[in-house]
N, C-alpha and C positions, 0 to 999 in steps of 0.2 A: 428119866433120872435112871443111871445105872445102878444097881443095888450089889452089894458085898454078899456073896453066898456065906454063912454061918461056917466055920472051922475049915473053910478052904482056903479063903481071901481071894477067890477069883470072882470077877465080875458077872452079874448075870443082868441081862436085859430084861425090863418087866413085861410082862404079858398084857396084851389087851382081849377082852372079849367084847364079841359085837353080838348083841341078840336082837331077834326080830326082823333079820332079814327074810324077804321072800323066798319063795324056793325058785321063783323065776331070776331072781337076783343072783342067787347061789348058782344055778345053770349058766349065765351069762358070766360069772367070774371063773366058773372052771373051763366054760368055753378059751375065754381072753387069756387065761393061764395057759392054757394048752397051746394056742395060737403062738405065744410069747415064749415057749418052751421054759414056763415056769411052775413051780407049785402053787396052790391057791393062795397060802401064806403069802409066799414072795409076792406074787401079783397085787393081794391086797395091799402090801406092804408098800409097794411100790407106787399105787395110785394114790394113797394117803400121803406118801412122801412128797409126790407131785403137788399134791392139793394144798399142803400147808406150808410149801415155798413163798418167798414173798414175792411177789408181781415185780415185774420189771420196774414199774412207776413208783413201789415202795423201794426195791434196790436202789433206785438212782436219788431218790428223797436222802436216804440213808447215806449214801456216798457223798450228795451235796451237804449232808449235815457234819459229815467227818471232813470234807474239805474246807468248810466254814472253821471248825474248831482248830483245824492244824493251821490255818491262815492267821487266826486269831491269836496263836500262839507263836508261831515262827514268821509272820508275813505274809505279801502274795507269793502263792505258788506261779511259777512260769507257764501259764496257759492250760488249756484245758488238756485231758489225757488223748483226747483225739488230734488237736494241734501237736502235742510232742510225738506221737506215733508217725503222724503224716512228715513231721519236721526228720524224725529217725529214717523213714523209707527213701525221702528226697534226698539224704546225707549218703545211704547208702548206694542208692541207684548213680549220685555222681561218682562216688569213690569206685563203683565198679566200672562207671563208663569210661573213666580216666585210667584205670588199671589194665584195662583191654587193650589200649590203644599201643 
């Protein structure tokens, strides 16, 4: 959650303090950050962000629920997104084949 700094109106991102990390973990974090050309803070943030993103299974479940909700409101959608993309690619291919002769 973003926090507005009093008197400035500017947004300030909240900080997170992690206590009790072993010196070995800190050393590994420093080395990994260096390998990736990042600061320790940026590296730790990247690690945490990747760990809290939804898995592919969770994401597909969300998409499925959204699709179900849309279909309830508007009726059935025309095929899966994979089918739609395949149809678009085939249409482009046919168009480019007829245009090059």
